[in-house]
N, C-alpha and C positions, 0 to 999 in steps of 0.2 A: 057681573060676576068676575071675581079675581082668581088667578091661579098662582101657585107658588112653584117656581122653577128654580132649582139650585139655590134656594133660600131667598130668592128675589120675588116679590109680589108683582105680578103683571096682570093687566086687564086682559080680558078675553080678546079684545081687538088687537092689542099688542102681540099676544100669543099667536093669533091667526096670521098677522102680518109677518112675523118671523118664520112661521111654517111655510108661508107662500114664498118668501125669499129663499129659504132652504131648498124648496122644490125647484125654483127658477135657477138657482146655482147648479143644482144637480143636473137639470135638463141642459143647461148651457155646456156643462162639462161633458155630458153624454154626446151632445151634438158635435163638439170639437173632436172628441175621440172617434166618433163614427166617420166624420169627414176625413180624418187621417187614415183610417182603416180602408175606406172605400177608394180613396185617392191612390193607395198603394196597389189596388187590384187592377189587373189588365182589363182593357175594354172588351169584355165578354169573350175573351180568348182563353182556352184551357190548354195547359201544357202537360204532356205526359212524359215523364222521365223513364227511360228504358236503359237499365244498366246491364251490360253484357261482358263476358270474359273473352269473347271472340276478338281476334285482331282485326283492325280496320284494314281493308284491302280487298283484293279479288278472291274472296272465299265464298263458297255457296251459301253458308249460313249467314254471313254478313250481308251478302247481296240480297238474301231473302228478307232480312230485317230492314234494309234500305227500301225495298219494294213495299213492305208493310207500312213504313213511315209515309212514303209517297201516297199509298192507297188511302190511308186514314185522313191525311191532310186534303187529298182531292175530294173524297166522299163527304167531308164536313165543310167544304169550301173554306178551308183555312181556320175554322173555328177551333179546331183541335190541332195543336202542334205537337209532334213527337220529336223529342230530343234523344239521340242515341249517345251513350257513353261507353265506347268500346275499350278494350284492353284493361279491364278491371280498374277503370279510373275512379270508381266509387267504392272500391274495396274488392276483396275476394268474393267468391260465391256465397259463403256463409254470411259475410257482412251485408251483402246486397239482399239476401233473403231476410235478414233481420230488419233492414231498412224497409222492405216491403211490409213486414209485420207492423212496423211502427208508423207506416203511412208516409214516410219521407221519400219513398221511391214507389212508382206505380207498377213497373214491370221489370222482371229480370228473366234471364234464360239460364237456369242452373242445371247442372248435371244431377243424375239420380243419387250419387254419393253425397252431395251437399244437402239434398232434400231429406236424406235418411235421418239426419240429425234432428229434423223437425217432425218427420212422419216415418217411424221405423219400418212399416210395411213396404216402403219404397226400396228397401234393401233387396227385395226379391229380384229386381231387375239387374242386380250386380252379381247374382249367382251364376256360375258357369253352367252351361248346358250339361245335364247329367241324364242322358237317355240312351237306352240300348237300341232304339229305333234308328238312330243316325250313326253312321260310322265315323270314327275319328279320322281326321286328315292323315294321310300316310298309311292307312291300313288297307 
């Protein structure tokens, strides 16, 4: 049985042989691509990027984040590495929140004002206390 492909008459045997060659070429290309992708991956170690606006140094918030980093790395036997990026190295709070949304940053420590742009009910935490039950300072 003969087939016509692009105006050329080919036997079924030639047609099958070409299809097998096309499949082999595709598999070889896929193997090379997969090898390149997997070679770029770390050896079963996960890295968590944590962007923060807090200055590096002896500050309670920063020290707590350093302890968090040490705790995670200890509890996972080093399988998860936490990288801290202090001093807005990855951008301001809004930019870091956008990076979390996009998946290029795993964690950030943003203030309620920056979060309100993404989730308006967060603004309630920025409202000053308006209650008669408490006396104002100086009264």
